[in-house]
C-alpha positions, 0 to 999 in steps of 0.5 A: 724217691726210693730208699737207698738202703732198701733199693740196695737190699732188694737188688742184692736179694734179687741177684742172689735169687737169680743165682739160686734159680740157676742152681736149681736148673743145674741140680736137675743133673739133666743138662750137657756138661758144657751147659753146667760149666757155663752156668757154674761160671755165671753163678760165680759171677753173680756172687761177685756182682752181689758182693759189689752191690752190697759193698760199693767199695768192692770191685769183684765182678771182672769186666770181661764177664759181660763180654764172655756172656755175649760170646756165649749167647752168640754161640747158643743163639739159633743161627736161623729161625726154627722151621714151622712144626719144630717148636718145643713147648716150654716146660717139657724139660725140667732144667729148661723150665727152671732156666726160663724161671731163672731168666724171669728172676734175672730180669727182675734183678736187672730192674732192681739194679737199675732202680738202685743205680738211679738212686745211687749212681756213683755207688753201683757198678756201671756194668751191673745192669748190662751184665744182667740183661746179657745173662737173661738173653743167654738163659733164654738161649740155653733153655731153648738148646736144652729143650731141643736136646731132650729126646723126650720133647716132641715138636708141637707141629705146624698147628700146635697139634702136639700130642699130650706127653705122658708124665711119670706117676 
């Protein structure tokens, strides 16, 4: 059996960490303004979600937030699979790498919220885990877009024959 206060503290902390990881990606100042705007809205949603998790009487996260994420994910998702030779290795762009880290932290937050919901189902917003799941998918799509928008990223090639990228000293 999971200790409810510990589960609540863990879930709140993991949501706050996901928010911080998104903030780190924004702080690189290397993304298009539309990405920064979207991610800033997500950060405000995560503050609301953390408040809702900390105080079960709170209902700050707007129910439309999940629909907004799904809409954005569809907008960011590639319309077709990438052709051979056009893949970009993760980490070629700092912001995209941090967004991938934020995705992993968001998945952990989702797991923590699911554990809390199993412990205290009546005290956890029913949309919390679904919101975090949608956010993780969106972060992956935004990271891919940011990587593809970076002119310094080179395609791997059909056989992974990407030449090494020179790193600044």
